[in-house]
C-alpha positions, 0 to 999 in steps of 0.5 A: 261248544262255542267261542264263549265256552272254550277256554284258550290260554297260552301254553308254557314249558309245563304243557310241553308233553301234552302239547306234543302228544296232541301235535303227534295226533295231528301229524299222524291223522293229517300228514298233508296239513303239516310240513313236519312228518310224524316220524320227524317229530318223534325223532326230534322229540318234544324238546323241539318246541321248548323255545316256542313254549317259552315265547311271549305275546309281546315278542309275537311268538307263542303257542295257544291251547284250547280246553273245553273247561278248566282241568279238561284235556287239551283239544286244540292248538295253534302257534304264531312264529314271528320272523327274526330278521330285522327286515321281516320282523313285521311278519309272523306265521300261523303254525301247527293249527290242529283241533282234535276230531272229538272237538271238531265242528264246535268253534274251537278253531275259530276261538283259537285263531281269534285269540291268536289275532287279538294277541298278535295285534299287541305285539310291538311292530307286528303288521302281517300274519301269514299261513299256508293251507292245503289247497283242498282243505276247504273248511280251513280255508273258509275259516281263515277267509272269515277271519280276514285272511286272503289268498295271495298265491299257491305253491304247487307241490308244496308237500310230498306225502308218500309220493303224493304231492299236495298244493298249498294256498298262501294266505295273509292278513294285515293287523 
């Protein structure tokens, strides 16, 4: 599978449960890659994503899903959350990037991020996209760099997963 064959679309309220199930898989498999724990996600439930699922490209807040084909299961997700304050509305964060292991290595992550950047460029007044990535996650960092993201810092001990602290690289890209 490559970028040309993957179907990427914006997720909406009707996709909440399948999105939540894929997110839970990511949280469980890679706790060092997400700010939210699996247990926190379960406690809050799928409704915690309702506002983002109702977002729009124009606003700069949305979730995208990847599918191998129409009617196929959800295999990858990524979100964009725009800052709400007046002084920071020119910025948005890439959040919740996850590709199911059965779809890894087939260009799904690149397709998701490319589509996110294309849509972000059409959000009025949005100028800057930022993200955090685990400092040891070389594959993800290389993908982000290949799409124009640049490291501007490192947060030491960004996440505490079971008593083990994980550093996170801070990256950004101008639109």
